[in-house]
HTML snippet that shows the backbone in 3Dmol.js (N, CA, C, O; Angstrom):
<script src="https://3Dmol.org/build/3Dmol-min.js"></script>
<div id="view" style="width:600px;height:400px;position:relative"></div>
<script>
const pdb = `
ATOM      1  N   UNK A   1      -5.021  13.623  -5.303  1.00  0.00           N
ATOM      2  CA  UNK A   1      -5.121  12.640  -6.368  1.00  0.00           C
ATOM      3  C   UNK A   1      -6.579  12.237  -6.519  1.00  0.00           C
ATOM      4  O   UNK A   1      -7.214  11.855  -5.536  1.00  0.00           O
ATOM      5  N   UNK A   2      -7.114  12.314  -7.708  1.00  0.00           N
ATOM      6  CA  UNK A   2      -8.465  11.854  -7.972  1.00  0.00           C
ATOM      7  C   UNK A   2      -8.472  10.356  -8.202  1.00  0.00           C
ATOM      8  O   UNK A   2      -7.423   9.742  -8.401  1.00  0.00           O
ATOM      9  N   UNK A   3      -9.648   9.779  -8.173  1.00  0.00           N
ATOM     10  CA  UNK A   3      -9.747   8.337  -8.397  1.00  0.00           C
ATOM     11  C   UNK A   3      -9.669   8.057  -9.889  1.00  0.00           C
ATOM     12  O   UNK A   3     -10.437   8.607 -10.678  1.00  0.00           O
ATOM     13  N   UNK A   4      -8.744   7.207 -10.260  1.00  0.00           N
ATOM     14  CA  UNK A   4      -8.588   6.788 -11.648  1.00  0.00           C
ATOM     15  C   UNK A   4      -9.819   6.006 -12.070  1.00  0.00           C
ATOM     16  O   UNK A   4     -10.462   5.358 -11.244  1.00  0.00           O
ATOM     17  N   UNK A   5     -10.148   6.063 -13.347  1.00  0.00           N
ATOM     18  CA  UNK A   5     -11.319   5.323 -13.822  1.00  0.00           C
ATOM     19  C   UNK A   5     -11.127   3.812 -13.701  1.00  0.00           C
ATOM     20  O   UNK A   5     -12.105   3.066 -13.665  1.00  0.00           O
ATOM     21  N   UNK A   6      -9.876   3.357 -13.639  1.00  0.00           N
ATOM     22  CA  UNK A   6      -9.598   1.926 -13.502  1.00  0.00           C
ATOM     23  C   UNK A   6      -9.396   1.505 -12.052  1.00  0.00           C
ATOM     24  O   UNK A   6      -9.243   0.317 -11.769  1.00  0.00           O
ATOM     25  N   UNK A   7      -9.395   2.463 -11.136  1.00  0.00           N
ATOM     26  CA  UNK A   7      -9.149   2.169  -9.722  1.00  0.00           C
ATOM     27  C   UNK A   7     -10.422   1.643  -9.057  1.00  0.00           C
ATOM     28  O   UNK A   7     -11.531   1.844  -9.554  1.00  0.00           O
ATOM     29  N   UNK A   8     -10.239   0.983  -7.949  1.00  0.00           N
ATOM     30  CA  UNK A   8     -11.366   0.554  -7.144  1.00  0.00           C
ATOM     31  C   UNK A   8     -10.963   0.611  -5.679  1.00  0.00           C
ATOM     32  O   UNK A   8      -9.782   0.758  -5.362  1.00  0.00           O
ATOM     33  N   UNK A   9     -11.936   0.496  -4.790  1.00  0.00           N
ATOM     34  CA  UNK A   9     -11.661   0.535  -3.356  1.00  0.00           C
ATOM     35  C   UNK A   9     -12.070  -0.790  -2.717  1.00  0.00           C
ATOM     36  O   UNK A   9     -13.001  -1.464  -3.158  1.00  0.00           O
ATOM     37  N   UNK A  10     -11.343  -1.129  -1.673  1.00  0.00           N
ATOM     38  CA  UNK A  10     -11.614  -2.345  -0.905  1.00  0.00           C
ATOM     39  C   UNK A  10     -11.383  -2.041   0.567  1.00  0.00           C
ATOM     40  O   UNK A  10     -10.604  -1.155   0.917  1.00  0.00           O
ATOM     41  N   UNK A  11     -12.062  -2.779   1.410  1.00  0.00           N
ATOM     42  CA  UNK A  11     -11.905  -2.625   2.850  1.00  0.00           C
ATOM     43  C   UNK A  11     -10.904  -3.665   3.354  1.00  0.00           C
ATOM     44  O   UNK A  11     -11.031  -4.854   3.060  1.00  0.00           O
ATOM     45  N   UNK A  12      -9.911  -3.207   4.116  1.00  0.00           N
ATOM     46  CA  UNK A  12      -8.919  -4.105   4.713  1.00  0.00           C
ATOM     47  C   UNK A  12      -9.623  -4.911   5.805  1.00  0.00           C
ATOM     48  O   UNK A  12     -10.341  -4.345   6.628  1.00  0.00           O
ATOM     49  N   UNK A  13      -9.419  -6.233   5.816  1.00  0.00           N
ATOM     50  CA  UNK A  13     -10.129  -7.076   6.779  1.00  0.00           C
ATOM     51  C   UNK A  13      -9.527  -6.968   8.183  1.00  0.00           C
ATOM     52  O   UNK A  13      -8.572  -6.221   8.399  1.00  0.00           O
ATOM     53  N   UNK A  14     -10.088  -7.713   9.129  1.00  0.00           N
ATOM     54  CA  UNK A  14      -9.680  -7.638  10.532  1.00  0.00           C
ATOM     55  C   UNK A  14      -8.289  -8.203  10.796  1.00  0.00           C
ATOM     56  O   UNK A  14      -7.763  -8.071  11.901  1.00  0.00           O
ATOM     57  N   UNK A  15      -7.693  -8.830   9.788  1.00  0.00           N
ATOM     58  CA  UNK A  15      -6.322  -9.346   9.905  1.00  0.00           C
ATOM     59  C   UNK A  15      -5.326  -8.483   9.147  1.00  0.00           C
ATOM     60  O   UNK A  15      -4.144  -8.817   9.080  1.00  0.00           O
ATOM     61  N   UNK A  16      -5.790  -7.373   8.573  1.00  0.00           N
ATOM     62  CA  UNK A  16      -4.904  -6.492   7.823  1.00  0.00           C
ATOM     63  C   UNK A  16      -4.648  -6.956   6.403  1.00  0.00           C
ATOM     64  O   UNK A  16      -3.635  -6.597   5.805  1.00  0.00           O
ATOM     65  N   UNK A  17      -5.562  -7.754   5.857  1.00  0.00           N
ATOM     66  CA  UNK A  17      -5.381  -8.320   4.514  1.00  0.00           C
ATOM     67  C   UNK A  17      -6.472  -7.856   3.565  1.00  0.00           C
ATOM     68  O   UNK A  17      -7.557  -7.445   3.977  1.00  0.00           O
ATOM     69  N   UNK A  18      -6.147  -7.937   2.278  1.00  0.00           N
ATOM     70  CA  UNK A  18      -7.111  -7.695   1.202  1.00  0.00           C
ATOM     71  C   UNK A  18      -7.203  -8.952   0.358  1.00  0.00           C
ATOM     72  O   UNK A  18      -6.210  -9.650   0.151  1.00  0.00           O
ATOM     73  N   UNK A  19      -8.404  -9.233  -0.126  1.00  0.00           N
ATOM     74  CA  UNK A  19      -8.571 -10.322  -1.078  1.00  0.00           C
ATOM     75  C   UNK A  19      -8.840  -9.687  -2.429  1.00  0.00           C
ATOM     76  O   UNK A  19      -9.835  -8.986  -2.610  1.00  0.00           O
ATOM     77  N   UNK A  20      -7.942  -9.936  -3.380  1.00  0.00           N
ATOM     78  CA  UNK A  20      -8.067  -9.385  -4.720  1.00  0.00           C
ATOM     79  C   UNK A  20      -7.973 -10.528  -5.718  1.00  0.00           C
ATOM     80  O   UNK A  20      -6.963 -11.227  -5.794  1.00  0.00           O
ATOM     81  N   UNK A  21      -9.034 -10.704  -6.474  1.00  0.00           N
ATOM     82  CA  UNK A  21      -9.109 -11.756  -7.493  1.00  0.00           C
ATOM     83  C   UNK A  21      -8.707 -13.117  -6.923  1.00  0.00           C
ATOM     84  O   UNK A  21      -7.932 -13.853  -7.533  1.00  0.00           O
ATOM     85  N   UNK A  22      -9.246 -13.438  -5.746  1.00  0.00           N
ATOM     86  CA  UNK A  22      -9.017 -14.739  -5.127  1.00  0.00           C
ATOM     87  C   UNK A  22      -7.701 -14.895  -4.383  1.00  0.00           C
ATOM     88  O   UNK A  22      -7.442 -15.955  -3.813  1.00  0.00           O
ATOM     89  N   UNK A  23      -6.882 -13.885  -4.375  1.00  0.00           N
ATOM     90  CA  UNK A  23      -5.583 -13.971  -3.710  1.00  0.00           C
ATOM     91  C   UNK A  23      -5.561 -13.046  -2.492  1.00  0.00           C
ATOM     92  O   UNK A  23      -5.987 -11.894  -2.572  1.00  0.00           O
ATOM     93  N   UNK A  24      -5.060 -13.563  -1.361  1.00  0.00           N
ATOM     94  CA  UNK A  24      -4.931 -12.775  -0.135  1.00  0.00           C
ATOM     95  C   UNK A  24      -3.616 -12.009  -0.147  1.00  0.00           C
ATOM     96  O   UNK A  24      -2.568 -12.558  -0.486  1.00  0.00           O
ATOM     97  N   UNK A  25      -3.683 -10.728   0.229  1.00  0.00           N
ATOM     98  CA  UNK A  25      -2.494  -9.876   0.299  1.00  0.00           C
ATOM     99  C   UNK A  25      -2.391  -9.262   1.678  1.00  0.00           C
ATOM    100  O   UNK A  25      -3.365  -8.698   2.176  1.00  0.00           O
ATOM    101  N   UNK A  26      -1.220  -9.362   2.311  1.00  0.00           N
ATOM    102  CA  UNK A  26      -0.974  -8.659   3.564  1.00  0.00           C
ATOM    103  C   UNK A  26      -0.800  -7.181   3.245  1.00  0.00           C
ATOM    104  O   UNK A  26       0.031  -6.809   2.417  1.00  0.00           O
ATOM    105  N   UNK A  27      -1.584  -6.350   3.905  1.00  0.00           N
ATOM    106  CA  UNK A  27      -1.490  -4.907   3.700  1.00  0.00           C
ATOM    107  C   UNK A  27      -0.912  -4.269   4.955  1.00  0.00           C
ATOM    108  O   UNK A  27       0.224  -3.797   4.932  1.00  0.00           O
ATOM    109  N   UNK A  28      -1.660  -4.243   6.040  1.00  0.00           N
ATOM    110  CA  UNK A  28      -1.179  -3.685   7.301  1.00  0.00           C
ATOM    111  C   UNK A  28      -2.235  -3.899   8.372  1.00  0.00           C
ATOM    112  O   UNK A  28      -3.407  -3.584   8.165  1.00  0.00           O
ATOM    113  N   UNK A  29      -1.825  -4.433   9.514  1.00  0.00           N
ATOM    114  CA  UNK A  29      -2.777  -4.584  10.619  1.00  0.00           C
ATOM    115  C   UNK A  29      -3.228  -3.227  11.136  1.00  0.00           C
ATOM    116  O   UNK A  29      -4.309  -3.111  11.712  1.00  0.00           O
ATOM    117  N   UNK A  30      -2.411  -2.200  10.934  1.00  0.00           N
ATOM    118  CA  UNK A  30      -2.783  -0.847  11.364  1.00  0.00           C
ATOM    119  C   UNK A  30      -3.978  -0.319  10.573  1.00  0.00           C
ATOM    120  O   UNK A  30      -4.637   0.624  11.010  1.00  0.00           O
ATOM    121  N   UNK A  31      -4.264  -0.915   9.414  1.00  0.00           N
ATOM    122  CA  UNK A  31      -5.355  -0.445   8.561  1.00  0.00           C
ATOM    123  C   UNK A  31      -6.589  -1.350   8.620  1.00  0.00           C
ATOM    124  O   UNK A  31      -7.455  -1.258   7.750  1.00  0.00           O
ATOM    125  N   UNK A  32      -6.685  -2.216   9.620  1.00  0.00           N
ATOM    126  CA  UNK A  32      -7.854  -3.089   9.749  1.00  0.00           C
ATOM    127  C   UNK A  32      -9.133  -2.255   9.730  1.00  0.00           C
ATOM    128  O   UNK A  32      -9.268  -1.292  10.486  1.00  0.00           O
ATOM    129  N   UNK A  33     -10.065  -2.632   8.864  1.00  0.00           N
ATOM    130  CA  UNK A  33     -11.350  -1.946   8.769  1.00  0.00           C
ATOM    131  C   UNK A  33     -11.336  -0.669   7.956  1.00  0.00           C
ATOM    132  O   UNK A  33     -12.380  -0.043   7.778  1.00  0.00           O
ATOM    133  N   UNK A  34     -10.192  -0.273   7.466  1.00  0.00           N
ATOM    134  CA  UNK A  34     -10.085   0.951   6.668  1.00  0.00           C
ATOM    135  C   UNK A  34     -10.254   0.641   5.178  1.00  0.00           C
ATOM    136  O   UNK A  34      -9.991  -0.472   4.724  1.00  0.00           O
ATOM    137  N   UNK A  35     -10.691   1.640   4.442  1.00  0.00           N
ATOM    138  CA  UNK A  35     -10.841   1.517   2.998  1.00  0.00           C
ATOM    139  C   UNK A  35      -9.567   1.979   2.323  1.00  0.00           C
ATOM    140  O   UNK A  35      -8.988   2.993   2.712  1.00  0.00           O
ATOM    141  N   UNK A  36      -9.126   1.244   1.315  1.00  0.00           N
ATOM    142  CA  UNK A  36      -7.941   1.612   0.538  1.00  0.00           C
ATOM    143  C   UNK A  36      -8.314   1.643  -0.937  1.00  0.00           C
ATOM    144  O   UNK A  36      -9.280   1.009  -1.364  1.00  0.00           O
ATOM    145  N   UNK A  37      -7.544   2.379  -1.696  1.00  0.00           N
ATOM    146  CA  UNK A  37      -7.751   2.472  -3.139  1.00  0.00           C
ATOM    147  C   UNK A  37      -6.710   1.614  -3.833  1.00  0.00           C
ATOM    148  O   UNK A  37      -5.530   1.678  -3.491  1.00  0.00           O
ATOM    149  N   UNK A  38      -7.126   0.818  -4.797  1.00  0.00           N
ATOM    150  CA  UNK A  38      -6.221  -0.006  -5.591  1.00  0.00           C
ATOM    151  C   UNK A  38      -6.203   0.555  -7.004  1.00  0.00           C
ATOM    152  O   UNK A  38      -7.242   0.702  -7.647  1.00  0.00           O
ATOM    153  N   UNK A  39      -4.990   0.867  -7.476  1.00  0.00           N
ATOM    154  CA  UNK A  39      -4.836   1.459  -8.803  1.00  0.00           C
ATOM    155  C   UNK A  39      -3.953   0.535  -9.635  1.00  0.00           C
ATOM    156  O   UNK A  39      -2.782   0.344  -9.307  1.00  0.00           O
ATOM    157  N   UNK A  40      -4.498  -0.043 -10.710  1.00  0.00           N
ATOM    158  CA  UNK A  40      -3.665  -0.877 -11.579  1.00  0.00           C
ATOM    159  C   UNK A  40      -2.734  -0.012 -12.430  1.00  0.00           C
ATOM    160  O   UNK A  40      -3.162   0.961 -13.051  1.00  0.00           O
ATOM    161  N   UNK A  41      -1.463  -0.386 -12.445  1.00  0.00           N
ATOM    162  CA  UNK A  41      -0.453   0.300 -13.256  1.00  0.00           C
ATOM    163  C   UNK A  41       0.388  -0.787 -13.912  1.00  0.00           C
ATOM    164  O   UNK A  41       1.118  -1.515 -13.241  1.00  0.00           O
ATOM    165  N   UNK A  42       0.275  -0.885 -15.224  1.00  0.00           N
ATOM    166  CA  UNK A  42       0.922  -1.945 -15.988  1.00  0.00           C
ATOM    167  C   UNK A  42       0.549  -3.289 -15.364  1.00  0.00           C
ATOM    168  O   UNK A  42      -0.635  -3.626 -15.325  1.00  0.00           O
ATOM    169  N   UNK A  43       1.507  -4.061 -14.880  1.00  0.00           N
ATOM    170  CA  UNK A  43       1.208  -5.387 -14.313  1.00  0.00           C
ATOM    171  C   UNK A  43       1.166  -5.380 -12.792  1.00  0.00           C
ATOM    172  O   UNK A  43       1.117  -6.437 -12.163  1.00  0.00           O
ATOM    173  N   UNK A  44       1.185  -4.191 -12.204  1.00  0.00           N
ATOM    174  CA  UNK A  44       1.201  -4.072 -10.746  1.00  0.00           C
ATOM    175  C   UNK A  44      -0.081  -3.424 -10.242  1.00  0.00           C
ATOM    176  O   UNK A  44      -0.851  -2.843 -11.007  1.00  0.00           O
ATOM    177  N   UNK A  45      -0.288  -3.540  -8.937  1.00  0.00           N
ATOM    178  CA  UNK A  45      -1.402  -2.869  -8.279  1.00  0.00           C
ATOM    179  C   UNK A  45      -0.814  -1.982  -7.189  1.00  0.00           C
ATOM    180  O   UNK A  45      -0.065  -2.450  -6.332  1.00  0.00           O
ATOM    181  N   UNK A  46      -1.159  -0.705  -7.228  1.00  0.00           N
ATOM    182  CA  UNK A  46      -0.693   0.229  -6.214  1.00  0.00           C
ATOM    183  C   UNK A  46      -1.808   0.423  -5.203  1.00  0.00           C
ATOM    184  O   UNK A  46      -2.955   0.666  -5.577  1.00  0.00           O
ATOM    185  N   UNK A  47      -1.476   0.317  -3.919  1.00  0.00           N
ATOM    186  CA  UNK A  47      -2.468   0.433  -2.852  1.00  0.00           C
ATOM    187  C   UNK A  47      -2.236   1.756  -2.124  1.00  0.00           C
ATOM    188  O   UNK A  47      -1.151   2.010  -1.602  1.00  0.00           O
ATOM    189  N   UNK A  48      -3.269   2.590  -2.097  1.00  0.00           N
ATOM    190  CA  UNK A  48      -3.201   3.894  -1.456  1.00  0.00           C
ATOM    191  C   UNK A  48      -4.133   3.929  -0.250  1.00  0.00           C
ATOM    192  O   UNK A  48      -5.242   3.397  -0.298  1.00  0.00           O
ATOM    193  N   UNK A  49      -3.678   4.559   0.830  1.00  0.00           N
ATOM    194  CA  UNK A  49      -4.532   4.892   1.963  1.00  0.00           C
ATOM    195  C   UNK A  49      -4.581   6.411   2.001  1.00  0.00           C
ATOM    196  O   UNK A  49      -3.544   7.068   2.097  1.00  0.00           O
ATOM    197  N   UNK A  50      -5.767   6.960   1.927  1.00  0.00           N
ATOM    198  CA  UNK A  50      -5.956   8.404   1.721  1.00  0.00           C
ATOM    199  C   UNK A  50      -5.211   8.752   0.435  1.00  0.00           C
ATOM    200  O   UNK A  50      -5.568   8.237  -0.624  1.00  0.00           O
ATOM    201  N   UNK A  51      -4.206   9.594   0.488  1.00  0.00           N
ATOM    202  CA  UNK A  51      -3.447   9.917  -0.722  1.00  0.00           C
ATOM    203  C   UNK A  51      -2.030   9.376  -0.658  1.00  0.00           C
ATOM    204  O   UNK A  51      -1.166   9.788  -1.432  1.00  0.00           O
ATOM    205  N   UNK A  52      -1.791   8.448   0.269  1.00  0.00           N
ATOM    206  CA  UNK A  52      -0.444   7.925   0.467  1.00  0.00           C
ATOM    207  C   UNK A  52      -0.312   6.520  -0.103  1.00  0.00           C
ATOM    208  O   UNK A  52      -1.085   5.624   0.235  1.00  0.00           O
ATOM    209  N   UNK A  53       0.670   6.341  -0.967  1.00  0.00           N
ATOM    210  CA  UNK A  53       0.972   5.020  -1.508  1.00  0.00           C
ATOM    211  C   UNK A  53       1.603   4.190  -0.396  1.00  0.00           C
ATOM    212  O   UNK A  53       2.630   4.580   0.160  1.00  0.00           O
ATOM    213  N   UNK A  54       0.992   3.035  -0.064  1.00  0.00           N
ATOM    214  CA  UNK A  54       1.505   2.227   1.042  1.00  0.00           C
ATOM    215  C   UNK A  54       2.040   0.868   0.618  1.00  0.00           C
ATOM    216  O   UNK A  54       2.893   0.304   1.303  1.00  0.00           O
ATOM    217  N   UNK A  55       1.559   0.335  -0.490  1.00  0.00           N
ATOM    218  CA  UNK A  55       1.985  -0.988  -0.952  1.00  0.00           C
ATOM    219  C   UNK A  55       2.001  -1.042  -2.467  1.00  0.00           C
ATOM    220  O   UNK A  55       1.250  -0.346  -3.150  1.00  0.00           O
ATOM    221  N   UNK A  56       2.887  -1.894  -2.966  1.00  0.00           N
ATOM    222  CA  UNK A  56       2.906  -2.218  -4.384  1.00  0.00           C
ATOM    223  C   UNK A  56       2.764  -3.728  -4.484  1.00  0.00           C
ATOM    224  O   UNK A  56       3.573  -4.469  -3.926  1.00  0.00           O
ATOM    225  N   UNK A  57       1.745  -4.181  -5.188  1.00  0.00           N
ATOM    226  CA  UNK A  57       1.472  -5.605  -5.337  1.00  0.00           C
ATOM    227  C   UNK A  57       1.826  -6.045  -6.747  1.00  0.00           C
ATOM    228  O   UNK A  57       1.496  -5.372  -7.724  1.00  0.00           O
ATOM    229  N   UNK A  58       2.498  -7.177  -6.839  1.00  0.00           N
ATOM    230  CA  UNK A  58       2.849  -7.743  -8.143  1.00  0.00           C
ATOM    231  C   UNK A  58       2.238  -9.134  -8.225  1.00  0.00           C
ATOM    232  O   UNK A  58       2.848 -10.102  -7.772  1.00  0.00           O
ATOM    233  N   UNK A  59       1.027  -9.249  -8.803  1.00  0.00           N
ATOM    234  CA  UNK A  59       0.363 -10.551  -8.872  1.00  0.00           C
ATOM    235  C   UNK A  59       1.155 -11.614  -9.631  1.00  0.00           C
ATOM    236  O   UNK A  59       1.095 -12.791  -9.274  1.00  0.00           O
ATOM    237  N   UNK A  60       1.890 -11.227 -10.664  1.00  0.00           N
ATOM    238  CA  UNK A  60       2.646 -12.201 -11.451  1.00  0.00           C
ATOM    239  C   UNK A  60       3.735 -12.870 -10.611  1.00  0.00           C
ATOM    240  O   UNK A  60       3.969 -14.073 -10.731  1.00  0.00           O
ATOM    241  N   UNK A  61       4.395 -12.088  -9.767  1.00  0.00           N
ATOM    242  CA  UNK A  61       5.458 -12.628  -8.903  1.00  0.00           C
ATOM    243  C   UNK A  61       4.947 -12.965  -7.511  1.00  0.00           C
ATOM    244  O   UNK A  61       5.703 -13.463  -6.677  1.00  0.00           O
ATOM    245  N   UNK A  62       3.674 -12.702  -7.251  1.00  0.00           N
ATOM    246  CA  UNK A  62       3.053 -12.885  -5.942  1.00  0.00           C
ATOM    247  C   UNK A  62       3.883 -12.195  -4.861  1.00  0.00           C
ATOM    248  O   UNK A  62       4.199 -12.785  -3.828  1.00  0.00           O
ATOM    249  N   UNK A  63       4.230 -10.932  -5.123  1.00  0.00           N
ATOM    250  CA  UNK A  63       5.076 -10.161  -4.222  1.00  0.00           C
ATOM    251  C   UNK A  63       4.363  -8.897  -3.789  1.00  0.00           C
ATOM    252  O   UNK A  63       3.739  -8.207  -4.595  1.00  0.00           O
ATOM    253  N   UNK A  64       4.466  -8.604  -2.494  1.00  0.00           N
ATOM    254  CA  UNK A  64       3.911  -7.380  -1.922  1.00  0.00           C
ATOM    255  C   UNK A  64       5.071  -6.593  -1.328  1.00  0.00           C
ATOM    256  O   UNK A  64       5.827  -7.114  -0.508  1.00  0.00           O
ATOM    257  N   UNK A  65       5.209  -5.345  -1.744  1.00  0.00           N
ATOM    258  CA  UNK A  65       6.332  -4.523  -1.307  1.00  0.00           C
ATOM    259  C   UNK A  65       5.825  -3.291  -0.569  1.00  0.00           C
ATOM    260  O   UNK A  65       4.942  -2.583  -1.053  1.00  0.00           O
ATOM    261  N   UNK A  66       6.399  -3.044   0.617  1.00  0.00           N
ATOM    262  CA  UNK A  66       6.090  -1.821   1.355  1.00  0.00           C
ATOM    263  C   UNK A  66       6.788  -0.676   0.652  1.00  0.00           C
ATOM    264  O   UNK A  66       7.947  -0.791   0.252  1.00  0.00           O
ATOM    265  N   UNK A  67       6.081   0.419   0.508  1.00  0.00           N
ATOM    266  CA  UNK A  67       6.667   1.596  -0.120  1.00  0.00           C
ATOM    267  C   UNK A  67       7.195   2.499   0.983  1.00  0.00           C
ATOM    268  O   UNK A  67       6.434   2.974   1.826  1.00  0.00           O
ATOM    269  N   UNK A  68       8.510   2.733   0.974  1.00  0.00           N
ATOM    270  CA  UNK A  68       9.132   3.599   1.977  1.00  0.00           C
ATOM    271  C   UNK A  68       9.323   4.981   1.388  1.00  0.00           C
ATOM    272  O   UNK A  68       9.705   5.131   0.228  1.00  0.00           O
ATOM    273  N   UNK A  69       9.059   5.966   2.185  1.00  0.00           N
ATOM    274  CA  UNK A  69       9.240   7.352   1.760  1.00  0.00           C
ATOM    275  C   UNK A  69      10.416   7.941   2.509  1.00  0.00           C
ATOM    276  O   UNK A  69      10.550   7.759   3.719  1.00  0.00           O
ATOM    277  N   UNK A  70      11.252   8.635   1.795  1.00  0.00           N
ATOM    278  CA  UNK A  70      12.411   9.292   2.383  1.00  0.00           C
ATOM    279  C   UNK A  70      12.255  10.784   2.217  1.00  0.00           C
ATOM    280  O   UNK A  70      11.940  11.270   1.131  1.00  0.00           O
ATOM    281  N   UNK A  71      12.476  11.505   3.292  1.00  0.00           N
ATOM    282  CA  UNK A  71      12.429  12.959   3.217  1.00  0.00           C
ATOM    283  C   UNK A  71      13.767  13.448   2.701  1.00  0.00           C
ATOM    284  O   UNK A  71      14.814  13.076   3.232  1.00  0.00           O
ATOM    285  N   UNK A  72      13.742  14.271   1.683  1.00  0.00           N
ATOM    286  CA  UNK A  72      14.977  14.764   1.083  1.00  0.00           C
ATOM    287  C   UNK A  72      15.602  15.895   1.881  1.00  0.00           C
ATOM    288  O   UNK A  72      16.774  16.216   1.677  1.00  0.00           O
ATOM    289  N   UNK A  73      14.842  16.510   2.790  1.00  0.00           N
ATOM    290  CA  UNK A  73      15.381  17.629   3.554  1.00  0.00           C
ATOM    291  C   UNK A  73      16.076  17.198   4.845  1.00  0.00           C
ATOM    292  O   UNK A  73      16.568  18.049   5.587  1.00  0.00           O
ATOM    293  N   UNK A  74      16.127  15.900   5.127  1.00  0.00           N
ATOM    294  CA  UNK A  74      16.780  15.422   6.336  1.00  0.00           C
ATOM    295  C   UNK A  74      18.239  15.107   6.059  1.00  0.00           C
ATOM    296  O   UNK A  74      18.579  14.542   5.020  1.00  0.00           O
ATOM    297  N   UNK A  75      19.083  15.474   6.986  1.00  0.00           N
ATOM    298  CA  UNK A  75      20.481  15.105   6.907  1.00  0.00           C
ATOM    299  C   UNK A  75      20.673  13.724   7.490  1.00  0.00           C
ATOM    300  O   UNK A  75      19.733  13.162   8.051  1.00  0.00           O
ATOM    301  N   UNK A  76      21.860  13.163   7.376  1.00  0.00           N
ATOM    302  CA  UNK A  76      22.136  11.827   7.889  1.00  0.00           C
ATOM    303  C   UNK A  76      22.157  11.782   9.403  1.00  0.00           C
ATOM    304  O   UNK A  76      22.138  10.694   9.977  1.00  0.00           O
ATOM    305  N   UNK A  77      22.196  12.935  10.074  1.00  0.00           N
ATOM    306  CA  UNK A  77      22.249  12.970  11.530  1.00  0.00           C
ATOM    307  C   UNK A  77      20.870  12.803  12.169  1.00  0.00           C
ATOM    308  O   UNK A  77      20.774  12.558  13.372  1.00  0.00           O
ATOM    309  N   UNK A  78      19.802  12.934  11.378  1.00  0.00           N
ATOM    310  CA  UNK A  78      18.450  12.818  11.919  1.00  0.00           C
ATOM    311  C   UNK A  78      18.079  11.341  12.063  1.00  0.00           C
ATOM    312  O   UNK A  78      18.311  10.536  11.161  1.00  0.00           O
ATOM    313  N   UNK A  79      17.501  11.008  13.209  1.00  0.00           N
ATOM    314  CA  UNK A  79      17.062   9.627  13.428  1.00  0.00           C
ATOM    315  C   UNK A  79      15.662   9.443  12.875  1.00  0.00           C
ATOM    316  O   UNK A  79      14.859  10.375  12.855  1.00  0.00           O
ATOM    317  N   UNK A  80      15.383   8.242  12.431  1.00  0.00           N
ATOM    318  CA  UNK A  80      14.033   7.874  11.990  1.00  0.00           C
ATOM    319  C   UNK A  80      13.477   6.908  13.002  1.00  0.00           C
ATOM    320  O   UNK A  80      14.177   6.510  13.933  1.00  0.00           O
ATOM    321  N   UNK A  81      12.220   6.522  12.836  1.00  0.00           N
ATOM    322  CA  UNK A  81      11.596   5.556  13.725  1.00  0.00           C
ATOM    323  C   UNK A  81      12.372   4.249  13.710  1.00  0.00           C
ATOM    324  O   UNK A  81      12.483   3.590  14.744  1.00  0.00           O
ATOM    325  N   UNK A  82      12.906   3.863  12.568  1.00  0.00           N
ATOM    326  CA  UNK A  82      13.657   2.613  12.461  1.00  0.00           C
ATOM    327  C   UNK A  82      14.940   2.642  13.282  1.00  0.00           C
ATOM    328  O   UNK A  82      15.427   1.591  13.699  1.00  0.00           O
ATOM    329  N   UNK A  83      15.504   3.846  13.523  1.00  0.00           N
ATOM    330  CA  UNK A  83      16.748   3.968  14.267  1.00  0.00           C
ATOM    331  C   UNK A  83      16.550   3.881  15.768  1.00  0.00           C
ATOM    332  O   UNK A  83      17.503   3.623  16.504  1.00  0.00           O
ATOM    333  N   UNK A  84      15.329   4.092  16.231  1.00  0.00           N
ATOM    334  CA  UNK A  84      15.069   4.142  17.674  1.00  0.00           C
ATOM    335  C   UNK A  84      14.896   2.767  18.232  1.00  0.00           C
ATOM    336  O   UNK A  84      14.670   2.611  19.432  1.00  0.00           O
TER     337      UNK A  84
END
`;
const viewer = $3Dmol.createViewer("view");
viewer.addModel(pdb, "pdb");
viewer.setStyle({}, {cartoon: {color: "spectrum"}});
viewer.zoomTo();
viewer.render();
</script>
């Protein structure tokens, strides 16, 4: 994925948060000190780490949603990290 002309990058702080337009957003403590890309899409902000979408921010509702990825090739018998 190339960088959109409307996208920008920000560094996640030491608490795992980003400050965007005066508002603090919890992103991930695992990404402290890392750079992320923010891509505006309609009224939302999509947060990418490398090429992986990790968060969806909705400033109007002040909501931050973790983006979960599901592998389509796994059967129901396979355990995930959440199952352990």
